[in-house]
N, CA, C and O atoms as a Tripos MOL2 file, in Angstrom:
@<TRIPOS>MOLECULE
protein
  244   243    61     0     0
PROTEIN
NO_CHARGES

@<TRIPOS>ATOM
      1 N          27.0760  -35.1890    7.0030 N.3       1 MET1
      2 CA         27.0620  -35.9110    5.7400 C.3       1 MET1
      3 C          28.0240  -35.2620    4.7500 C.2       1 MET1
      4 O          28.7530  -35.9510    4.0370 O.2       1 MET1
      5 N          28.0190  -33.9200    4.7140 N.am      2 LEU2
      6 CA         28.9400  -33.2390    3.8090 C.3       2 LEU2
      7 C          30.3890  -33.5060    4.1940 C.2       2 LEU2
      8 O          31.2510  -33.6570    3.3280 O.2       2 LEU2
      9 N          30.6480  -33.5640    5.4740 N.am      3 GLU3
     10 CA         32.0170  -33.8210    5.9100 C.3       3 GLU3
     11 C          32.4470  -35.2400    5.5740 C.2       3 GLU3
     12 O          33.5990  -35.4710    5.2050 O.2       3 GLU3
     13 N          31.5270  -36.1960    5.7000 N.am      4 SER4
     14 CA         31.8970  -37.5690    5.3540 C.3       4 SER4
     15 C          32.1600  -37.7050    3.8610 C.2       4 SER4
     16 O          33.0270  -38.4860    3.4690 O.2       4 SER4
     17 N          31.4460  -36.9740    3.0190 N.am      5 MET5
     18 CA         31.7380  -36.9990    1.5840 C.3       5 MET5
     19 C          33.0790  -36.3320    1.3000 C.2       5 MET5
     20 O          33.8240  -36.7830    0.4300 O.2       5 MET5
     21 N          33.3920  -35.2610    2.0280 N.am      6 ALA6
     22 CA         34.6650  -34.5770    1.8270 C.3       6 ALA6
     23 C          35.8350  -35.4490    2.2610 C.2       6 ALA6
     24 O          36.9130  -35.3620    1.6730 O.2       6 ALA6
     25 N          35.6480  -36.2850    3.2770 N.am      7 VAL7
     26 CA         36.7220  -37.1610    3.7500 C.3       7 VAL7
     27 C          36.9560  -38.3070    2.7640 C.2       7 VAL7
     28 O          38.0830  -38.7840    2.6250 O.2       7 VAL7
     29 N          35.9000  -38.7480    2.0830 N.am      8 LEU8
     30 CA         36.0600  -39.8400    1.1220 C.3       8 LEU8
     31 C          36.9530  -39.4360   -0.0470 C.2       8 LEU8
     32 O          37.7450  -40.2420   -0.5360 O.2       8 LEU8
     33 N          36.8240  -38.1980   -0.4900 N.am      9 VAL9
     34 CA         37.6200  -37.7100   -1.6190 C.3       9 VAL9
     35 C          38.3490  -36.4490   -1.1470 C.2       9 VAL9
     36 O          37.8380  -35.3450   -1.3350 O.2       9 VAL9
     37 N          39.5190  -36.5850   -0.5450 N.am     10 PRO10
     38 CA         40.1680  -35.4270    0.0800 C.3      10 PRO10
     39 C          40.5600  -34.3250   -0.9000 C.2      10 PRO10
     40 O          40.5020  -33.1510   -0.5360 O.2      10 PRO10
     41 N          40.9520  -34.6550   -2.1180 N.am     11 TRP11
     42 CA         41.3820  -33.6250   -3.0610 C.3      11 TRP11
     43 C          40.2050  -32.8580   -3.6590 C.2      11 TRP11
     44 O          40.4060  -31.7960   -4.2480 O.2      11 TRP11
     45 N          38.9790  -33.3740   -3.5190 N.am     12 LEU12
     46 CA         37.7790  -32.6590   -3.9650 C.3      12 LEU12
     47 C          36.9070  -32.2580   -2.7780 C.2      12 LEU12
     48 O          35.7210  -31.9770   -2.9530 O.2      12 LEU12
     49 N          37.4670  -32.2280   -1.5950 N.am     13 GLY13
     50 CA         36.6960  -31.9310   -0.3870 C.3      13 GLY13
     51 C          36.0550  -30.5580   -0.4170 C.2      13 GLY13
     52 O          34.9880  -30.3740    0.1680 O.2      13 GLY13
     53 N          36.6600  -29.6020   -1.0670 N.am     14 TRP14
     54 CA         36.1050  -28.2480   -1.1430 C.3      14 TRP14
     55 C          35.0280  -28.1390   -2.2200 C.2      14 TRP14
     56 O          34.1880  -27.2410   -2.1590 O.2      14 TRP14
     57 N          35.0380  -29.0420   -3.2110 N.am     15 LEU15
     58 CA         34.1140  -28.9450   -4.3410 C.3      15 LEU15
     59 C          32.7940  -29.6850   -4.1050 C.2      15 LEU15
     60 O          31.7580  -29.2850   -4.6360 O.2      15 LEU15
     61 N          32.8250  -30.7430   -3.3250 N.am     16 ILE16
     62 CA         31.6400  -31.5870   -3.1430 C.3      16 ILE16
     63 C          30.4730  -30.8340   -2.4860 C.2      16 ILE16
     64 O          29.3440  -30.9930   -2.9490 O.2      16 ILE16
     65 N          30.6760  -30.0250   -1.4350 N.am     17 PRO17
     66 CA         29.5250  -29.3950   -0.7710 C.3      17 PRO17
     67 C          28.9100  -28.2210   -1.5300 C.2      17 PRO17
     68 O          27.8180  -27.7800   -1.1710 O.2      17 PRO17
     69 N          29.5690  -27.6990   -2.5640 N.am     18 ILE18
     70 CA         29.0810  -26.4920   -3.2380 C.3      18 ILE18
     71 C          27.6660  -26.6400   -3.7930 C.2      18 ILE18
     72 O          26.8540  -25.7420   -3.5720 O.2      18 ILE18
     73 N          27.3160  -27.7330   -4.5100 N.am     19 PRO19
     74 CA         25.9270  -27.8490   -4.9850 C.3      19 PRO19
     75 C          24.9080  -27.8930   -3.8500 C.2      19 PRO19
     76 O          23.7940  -27.3900   -3.9910 O.2      19 PRO19
     77 N          25.2870  -28.4910   -2.7320 N.am     20 PHE20
     78 CA         24.3680  -28.5770   -1.6030 C.3      20 PHE20
     79 C          24.1530  -27.2050   -0.9660 C.2      20 PHE20
     80 O          23.0580  -26.9000   -0.4950 O.2      20 PHE20
     81 N          25.2020  -26.3810   -0.9530 N.am     21 TYR21
     82 CA         25.0510  -25.0220   -0.4370 C.3      21 TYR21
     83 C          24.1160  -24.2070   -1.3270 C.2      21 TYR21
     84 O          23.3030  -23.4310   -0.8250 O.2      21 TYR21
     85 N          24.2270  -24.3790   -2.6420 N.am     22 PHE22
     86 CA         23.3110  -23.6780   -3.5420 C.3      22 PHE22
     87 C          21.8640  -24.1380   -3.3440 C.2      22 PHE22
     88 O          20.9360  -23.3320   -3.4160 O.2      22 PHE22
     89 N          21.6780  -25.4360   -3.0950 N.am     23 LEU23
     90 CA         20.3270  -25.9290   -2.8170 C.3      23 LEU23
     91 C          19.7870  -25.3330   -1.5160 C.2      23 LEU23
     92 O          18.6030  -25.0030   -1.4350 O.2      23 LEU23
     93 N          20.6290  -25.1940   -0.5100 N.am     24 GLU24
     94 CA         20.1950  -24.5860    0.7520 C.3      24 GLU24
     95 C          19.7990  -23.1240    0.5480 C.2      24 GLU24
     96 O          18.8230  -22.6530    1.1320 O.2      24 GLU24
     97 N          20.5570  -22.4140   -0.2800 N.am     25 ILE25
     98 CA         20.2060  -21.0250   -0.5810 C.3      25 ILE25
     99 C          18.8660  -20.9700   -1.3110 C.2      25 ILE25
    100 O          18.0460  -20.0940   -1.0390 O.2      25 ILE25
    101 N          18.6440  -21.9000   -2.2350 N.am     26 LEU26
    102 CA         17.3760  -21.9410   -2.9670 C.3      26 LEU26
    103 C          16.2090  -22.2210   -2.0190 C.2      26 LEU26
    104 O          15.1540  -21.5960   -2.1310 O.2      26 LEU26
    105 N          16.3940  -23.1440   -1.1010 N.am     27 VAL27
    106 CA         15.3370  -23.4510   -0.1230 C.3      27 VAL27
    107 C          15.0460  -22.2270    0.7400 C.2      27 VAL27
    108 O          13.8850  -21.9250    1.0160 O.2      27 VAL27
    109 N          16.0860  -21.5280    1.1660 N.am     28 GLY28
    110 CA         15.8930  -20.3240    1.9660 C.3      28 GLY28
    111 C          15.1490  -19.2430    1.2070 C.2      28 GLY28
    112 O          14.3060  -18.5540    1.7820 O.2      28 GLY28
    113 N          15.4450  -19.0800   -0.0750 N.am     29 LEU29
    114 CA         14.7400  -18.0850   -0.8860 C.3      29 LEU29
    115 C          13.2680  -18.4410   -1.0720 C.2      29 LEU29
    116 O          12.4030  -17.5660   -1.0300 O.2      29 LEU29
    117 N          12.9860  -19.7170   -1.2760 N.am     30 VAL30
    118 CA         11.5910  -20.1420   -1.4290 C.3      30 VAL30
    119 C          10.8280  -19.9380   -0.1250 C.2      30 VAL30
    120 O           9.6780  -19.4980   -0.1460 O.2      30 VAL30
    121 N          11.4530  -20.2510    1.0080 N.am     31 GLN31
    122 CA         10.7920  -20.0310    2.2870 C.3      31 GLN31
    123 C          10.5330  -18.5470    2.5280 C.2      31 GLN31
    124 O           9.4740  -18.1770    3.0350 O.2      31 GLN31
    125 N          11.4880  -17.6970    2.1670 N.am     32 ALA32
    126 CA         11.2980  -16.2570    2.3290 C.3      32 ALA32
    127 C          10.1700  -15.7540    1.4300 C.2      32 ALA32
    128 O           9.3810  -14.9060    1.8460 O.2      32 ALA32
    129 N          10.0860  -16.2660    0.2110 N.am     33 LEU33
    130 CA          9.0180  -15.8670   -0.7090 C.3      33 LEU33
    131 C           7.6480  -16.2720   -0.1740 C.2      33 LEU33
    132 O           6.7090  -15.4770   -0.2050 O.2      33 LEU33
    133 N           7.5300  -17.4920    0.3120 N.am     34 VAL34
    134 CA          6.2520  -17.9650    0.8500 C.3      34 VAL34
    135 C           5.8580  -17.1480    2.0790 C.2      34 VAL34
    136 O           4.6960  -16.7660    2.2190 O.2      34 VAL34
    137 N           6.8100  -16.8790    2.9670 N.am     35 PHE35
    138 CA          6.5110  -16.0920    4.1630 C.3      35 PHE35
    139 C           6.0820  -14.6810    3.7870 C.2      35 PHE35
    140 O           5.1610  -14.1320    4.3910 O.2      35 PHE35
    141 N           6.7460  -14.0840    2.7860 N.am     36 MET36
    142 CA          6.3900  -12.7380    2.3410 C.3      36 MET36
    143 C           4.9760  -12.7160    1.7490 C.2      36 MET36
    144 O           4.2000  -11.8040    2.0320 O.2      36 MET36
    145 N           4.6430  -13.7190    0.9300 N.am     37 LEU37
    146 CA          3.3060  -13.7640    0.3340 C.3      37 LEU37
    147 C           2.2270  -13.9720    1.3930 C.2      37 LEU37
    148 O           1.1740  -13.3360    1.3370 O.2      37 LEU37
    149 N           2.4780  -14.8460    2.3450 N.am     38 LEU38
    150 CA          1.4940  -15.0710    3.4050 C.3      38 LEU38
    151 C           1.3000  -13.8110    4.2510 C.2      38 LEU38
    152 O           0.1760  -13.4870    4.6330 O.2      38 LEU38
    153 N           2.3740  -13.1150    4.5370 N.am     39 THR39
    154 CA          2.2840  -11.8780    5.3080 C.3      39 THR39
    155 C           1.5200  -10.8160    4.5320 C.2      39 THR39
    156 O           0.7030  -10.0960    5.1050 O.2      39 THR39
    157 N           1.7820  -10.7130    3.2240 N.am     40 ALA40
    158 CA          1.0890   -9.7240    2.4030 C.3      40 ALA40
    159 C          -0.4090  -10.0150    2.3260 C.2      40 ALA40
    160 O          -1.2230   -9.0960    2.4140 O.2      40 ALA40
    161 N          -0.7740  -11.2710    2.1640 N.am     41 VAL41
    162 CA         -2.1970  -11.6320    2.0940 C.3      41 VAL41
    163 C          -2.8760  -11.3790    3.4370 C.2      41 VAL41
    164 O          -3.9910  -10.8570    3.4800 O.2      41 VAL41
    165 N          -2.2130  -11.7440    4.5300 N.am     42 PHE42
    166 CA         -2.7830  -11.5200    5.8540 C.3      42 PHE42
    167 C          -2.9660  -10.0260    6.1160 C.2      42 PHE42
    168 O          -3.9940   -9.6140    6.6520 O.2      42 PHE42
    169 N          -1.9800   -9.2160    5.7420 N.am     43 THR43
    170 CA         -2.0820   -7.7720    5.9230 C.3      43 THR43
    171 C          -3.1970   -7.1950    5.0600 C.2      43 THR43
    172 O          -3.9350   -6.3180    5.5070 O.2      43 THR43
    173 N          -3.3240   -7.6740    3.8420 N.am     44 LEU44
    174 CA         -4.4050   -7.2110    2.9630 C.3      44 LEU44
    175 C          -5.7690   -7.5520    3.5450 C.2      44 LEU44
    176 O          -6.6850   -6.7310    3.5000 O.2      44 LEU44
    177 N          -5.9120   -8.7510    4.0900 N.am     45 LEU45
    178 CA         -7.1900   -9.1350    4.6900 C.3      45 LEU45
    179 C          -7.5210   -8.2660    5.8980 C.2      45 LEU45
    180 O          -8.6760   -7.8910    6.0970 O.2      45 LEU45
    181 N          -6.5120   -7.9440    6.7040 N.am     46 ILE46
    182 CA         -6.7490   -7.0780    7.8590 C.3      46 ILE46
    183 C          -7.1690   -5.6930    7.4060 C.2      46 ILE46
    184 O          -8.0990   -5.1110    7.9640 O.2      46 ILE46
    185 N          -6.4920   -5.1600    6.3960 N.am     47 CYS47
    186 CA         -6.8110   -3.8080    5.9090 C.3      47 CYS47
    187 C          -8.2060   -3.7560    5.2990 C.2      47 CYS47
    188 O          -8.9340   -2.7850    5.5040 O.2      47 CYS47
    189 N          -8.5780   -4.7740    4.5640 N.am     48 MET48
    190 CA         -9.9170   -4.7960    3.9620 C.3      48 MET48
    191 C         -10.9830   -4.8880    5.0480 C.2      48 MET48
    192 O         -12.0340   -4.2600    4.9260 O.2      48 MET48
    193 N         -10.7370   -5.6550    6.1040 N.am     49 HIS49
    194 CA        -11.7130   -5.8040    7.1750 C.3      49 HIS49
    195 C         -11.9070   -4.4780    7.9110 C.2      49 HIS49
    196 O         -13.0360   -4.1170    8.2410 O.2      49 HIS49
    197 N         -10.8260   -3.7550    8.1690 N.am     50 ASP50
    198 CA        -10.9300   -2.4750    8.8680 C.3      50 ASP50
    199 C         -11.6910   -1.4500    8.0390 C.2      50 ASP50
    200 O         -12.4740   -0.6760    8.5910 O.2      50 ASP50
    201 N         -11.4790   -1.4270    6.7240 N.am     51 GLU51
    202 CA        -12.1670   -0.4630    5.8670 C.3      51 GLU51
    203 C         -13.6700   -0.7380    5.8320 C.2      51 GLU51
    204 O         -14.4710    0.1950    5.8890 O.2      51 GLU51
    205 N         -14.0550   -2.0030    5.7380 N.am     52 GLU52
    206 CA        -15.4750   -2.3330    5.6940 C.3      52 GLU52
    207 C         -16.1570   -1.9650    7.0120 C.2      52 GLU52
    208 O         -17.2820   -1.4650    7.0060 O.2      52 GLU52
    209 N         -15.5020   -2.2010    8.1130 N.am     53 GLY53
    210 CA        -16.0820   -1.8950    9.4230 C.3      53 GLY53
    211 C         -16.2640   -0.3970    9.6200 C.2      53 GLY53
    212 O         -17.2860    0.0200   10.1650 O.2      53 GLY53
    213 N         -15.3040    0.4330    9.1930 N.am     54 SER54
    214 CA        -15.4140    1.8620    9.3970 C.3      54 SER54
    215 C         -16.4570    2.4740    8.4690 C.2      54 SER54
    216 O         -17.1130    3.4400    8.8570 O.2      54 SER54
    217 N         -16.6340    1.9540    7.2700 N.am     55 HIS55
    218 CA        -17.6570    2.4840    6.3680 C.3      55 HIS55
    219 C         -19.0640    2.1280    6.8370 C.2      55 HIS55
    220 O         -19.9950    2.9200    6.6890 O.2      55 HIS55
    221 N         -19.2100    0.9480    7.3950 N.am     56 ALA56
    222 CA        -20.5240    0.5330    7.8770 C.3      56 ALA56
    223 C         -20.9710    1.4220    9.0340 C.2      56 ALA56
    224 O         -22.1460    1.7770    9.1260 O.2      56 ALA56
    225 N         -20.0540    1.7790    9.9050 N.am     57 GLY57
    226 CA        -20.3840    2.6270   11.0290 C.3      57 GLY57
    227 C         -20.7030    4.0440   10.5740 C.2      57 GLY57
    228 O         -21.5810    4.6820   11.1560 O.2      57 GLY57
    229 N         -20.0290    4.5510    9.5670 N.am     58 ALA58
    230 CA        -20.2460    5.9230    9.0910 C.3      58 ALA58
    231 C         -21.5820    6.0540    8.3730 C.2      58 ALA58
    232 O         -22.2290    7.0950    8.4800 O.2      58 ALA58
    233 N         -22.0080    5.0410    7.6540 N.am     59 HIS59
    234 CA        -23.2580    5.1000    6.9080 C.3      59 HIS59
    235 C         -24.4710    4.8430    7.7890 C.2      59 HIS59
    236 O         -25.5930    5.2150    7.4440 O.2      59 HIS59
    237 N         -24.2360    4.2070    8.9250 N.am     60 GLY60
    238 CA        -25.3650    3.8730    9.8050 C.3      60 GLY60
    239 C         -25.8700    5.0700   10.5970 C.2      60 GLY60
    240 O         -27.0030    5.0390   11.0770 O.2      60 GLY60
    241 N         -25.0660    6.1340   10.7550 N.am     61 THR61
    242 CA        -25.5070    7.2630   11.5730 C.3      61 THR61
    243 C         -26.1790    8.3300   10.7640 C.2      61 THR61
    244 O         -26.6050    9.3450   11.3140 O.2      61 THR61
@<TRIPOS>BOND
     1     1     2 1
     2     2     3 1
     3     3     4 2
     4     3     5 am
     5     5     6 1
     6     6     7 1
     7     7     8 2
     8     7     9 am
     9     9    10 1
    10    10    11 1
    11    11    12 2
    12    11    13 am
    13    13    14 1
    14    14    15 1
    15    15    16 2
    16    15    17 am
    17    17    18 1
    18    18    19 1
    19    19    20 2
    20    19    21 am
    21    21    22 1
    22    22    23 1
    23    23    24 2
    24    23    25 am
    25    25    26 1
    26    26    27 1
    27    27    28 2
    28    27    29 am
    29    29    30 1
    30    30    31 1
    31    31    32 2
    32    31    33 am
    33    33    34 1
    34    34    35 1
    35    35    36 2
    36    35    37 am
    37    37    38 1
    38    38    39 1
    39    39    40 2
    40    39    41 am
    41    41    42 1
    42    42    43 1
    43    43    44 2
    44    43    45 am
    45    45    46 1
    46    46    47 1
    47    47    48 2
    48    47    49 am
    49    49    50 1
    50    50    51 1
    51    51    52 2
    52    51    53 am
    53    53    54 1
    54    54    55 1
    55    55    56 2
    56    55    57 am
    57    57    58 1
    58    58    59 1
    59    59    60 2
    60    59    61 am
    61    61    62 1
    62    62    63 1
    63    63    64 2
    64    63    65 am
    65    65    66 1
    66    66    67 1
    67    67    68 2
    68    67    69 am
    69    69    70 1
    70    70    71 1
    71    71    72 2
    72    71    73 am
    73    73    74 1
    74    74    75 1
    75    75    76 2
    76    75    77 am
    77    77    78 1
    78    78    79 1
    79    79    80 2
    80    79    81 am
    81    81    82 1
    82    82    83 1
    83    83    84 2
    84    83    85 am
    85    85    86 1
    86    86    87 1
    87    87    88 2
    88    87    89 am
    89    89    90 1
    90    90    91 1
    91    91    92 2
    92    91    93 am
    93    93    94 1
    94    94    95 1
    95    95    96 2
    96    95    97 am
    97    97    98 1
    98    98    99 1
    99    99   100 2
   100    99   101 am
   101   101   102 1
   102   102   103 1
   103   103   104 2
   104   103   105 am
   105   105   106 1
   106   106   107 1
   107   107   108 2
   108   107   109 am
   109   109   110 1
   110   110   111 1
   111   111   112 2
   112   111   113 am
   113   113   114 1
   114   114   115 1
   115   115   116 2
   116   115   117 am
   117   117   118 1
   118   118   119 1
   119   119   120 2
   120   119   121 am
   121   121   122 1
   122   122   123 1
   123   123   124 2
   124   123   125 am
   125   125   126 1
   126   126   127 1
   127   127   128 2
   128   127   129 am
   129   129   130 1
   130   130   131 1
   131   131   132 2
   132   131   133 am
   133   133   134 1
   134   134   135 1
   135   135   136 2
   136   135   137 am
   137   137   138 1
   138   138   139 1
   139   139   140 2
   140   139   141 am
   141   141   142 1
   142   142   143 1
   143   143   144 2
   144   143   145 am
   145   145   146 1
   146   146   147 1
   147   147   148 2
   148   147   149 am
   149   149   150 1
   150   150   151 1
   151   151   152 2
   152   151   153 am
   153   153   154 1
   154   154   155 1
   155   155   156 2
   156   155   157 am
   157   157   158 1
   158   158   159 1
   159   159   160 2
   160   159   161 am
   161   161   162 1
   162   162   163 1
   163   163   164 2
   164   163   165 am
   165   165   166 1
   166   166   167 1
   167   167   168 2
   168   167   169 am
   169   169   170 1
   170   170   171 1
   171   171   172 2
   172   171   173 am
   173   173   174 1
   174   174   175 1
   175   175   176 2
   176   175   177 am
   177   177   178 1
   178   178   179 1
   179   179   180 2
   180   179   181 am
   181   181   182 1
   182   182   183 1
   183   183   184 2
   184   183   185 am
   185   185   186 1
   186   186   187 1
   187   187   188 2
   188   187   189 am
   189   189   190 1
   190   190   191 1
   191   191   192 2
   192   191   193 am
   193   193   194 1
   194   194   195 1
   195   195   196 2
   196   195   197 am
   197   197   198 1
   198   198   199 1
   199   199   200 2
   200   199   201 am
   201   201   202 1
   202   202   203 1
   203   203   204 2
   204   203   205 am
   205   205   206 1
   206   206   207 1
   207   207   208 2
   208   207   209 am
   209   209   210 1
   210   210   211 1
   211   211   212 2
   212   211   213 am
   213   213   214 1
   214   214   215 1
   215   215   216 2
   216   215   217 am
   217   217   218 1
   218   218   219 1
   219   219   220 2
   220   219   221 am
   221   221   222 1
   222   222   223 1
   223   223   224 2
   224   223   225 am
   225   225   226 1
   226   226   227 1
   227   227   228 2
   228   227   229 am
   229   229   230 1
   230   230   231 1
   231   231   232 2
   232   231   233 am
   233   233   234 1
   234   234   235 1
   235   235   236 2
   236   235   237 am
   237   237   238 1
   238   238   239 1
   239   239   240 2
   240   239   241 am
   241   241   242 1
   242   242   243 1
   243   243   244 2
@<TRIPOS>SUBSTRUCTURE
     1 MET1         2 RESIDUE 1 A MET
     2 LEU2         6 RESIDUE 1 A LEU
     3 GLU3        10 RESIDUE 1 A GLU
     4 SER4        14 RESIDUE 1 A SER
     5 MET5        18 RESIDUE 1 A MET
     6 ALA6        22 RESIDUE 1 A ALA
     7 VAL7        26 RESIDUE 1 A VAL
     8 LEU8        30 RESIDUE 1 A LEU
     9 VAL9        34 RESIDUE 1 A VAL
    10 PRO10       38 RESIDUE 1 A PRO
    11 TRP11       42 RESIDUE 1 A TRP
    12 LEU12       46 RESIDUE 1 A LEU
    13 GLY13       50 RESIDUE 1 A GLY
    14 TRP14       54 RESIDUE 1 A TRP
    15 LEU15       58 RESIDUE 1 A LEU
    16 ILE16       62 RESIDUE 1 A ILE
    17 PRO17       66 RESIDUE 1 A PRO
    18 ILE18       70 RESIDUE 1 A ILE
    19 PRO19       74 RESIDUE 1 A PRO
    20 PHE20       78 RESIDUE 1 A PHE
    21 TYR21       82 RESIDUE 1 A TYR
    22 PHE22       86 RESIDUE 1 A PHE
    23 LEU23       90 RESIDUE 1 A LEU
    24 GLU24       94 RESIDUE 1 A GLU
    25 ILE25       98 RESIDUE 1 A ILE
    26 LEU26      102 RESIDUE 1 A LEU
    27 VAL27      106 RESIDUE 1 A VAL
    28 GLY28      110 RESIDUE 1 A GLY
    29 LEU29      114 RESIDUE 1 A LEU
    30 VAL30      118 RESIDUE 1 A VAL
    31 GLN31      122 RESIDUE 1 A GLN
    32 ALA32      126 RESIDUE 1 A ALA
    33 LEU33      130 RESIDUE 1 A LEU
    34 VAL34      134 RESIDUE 1 A VAL
    35 PHE35      138 RESIDUE 1 A PHE
    36 MET36      142 RESIDUE 1 A MET
    37 LEU37      146 RESIDUE 1 A LEU
    38 LEU38      150 RESIDUE 1 A LEU
    39 THR39      154 RESIDUE 1 A THR
    40 ALA40      158 RESIDUE 1 A ALA
    41 VAL41      162 RESIDUE 1 A VAL
    42 PHE42      166 RESIDUE 1 A PHE
    43 THR43      170 RESIDUE 1 A THR
    44 LEU44      174 RESIDUE 1 A LEU
    45 LEU45      178 RESIDUE 1 A LEU
    46 ILE46      182 RESIDUE 1 A ILE
    47 CYS47      186 RESIDUE 1 A CYS
    48 MET48      190 RESIDUE 1 A MET
    49 HIS49      194 RESIDUE 1 A HIS
    50 ASP50      198 RESIDUE 1 A ASP
    51 GLU51      202 RESIDUE 1 A GLU
    52 GLU52      206 RESIDUE 1 A GLU
    53 GLY53      210 RESIDUE 1 A GLY
    54 SER54      214 RESIDUE 1 A SER
    55 HIS55      218 RESIDUE 1 A HIS
    56 ALA56      222 RESIDUE 1 A ALA
    57 GLY57      226 RESIDUE 1 A GLY
    58 ALA58      230 RESIDUE 1 A ALA
    59 HIS59      234 RESIDUE 1 A HIS
    60 GLY60      238 RESIDUE 1 A GLY
    61 THR61      242 RESIDUE 1 A THR
């Protein structure tokens, strides 16, 4: 699609795709942020579960 827009206006062929590239970078940053947050929450849940399990075993003896 970007190439077809560049062919329609040959003298602006280098300028037309630039906004779309910035949008792609923005989408990539948002995906990285969401993945980082999900990983952090999952890791926090795992760490909290391990701490509760080890304390329960120590107090039971």
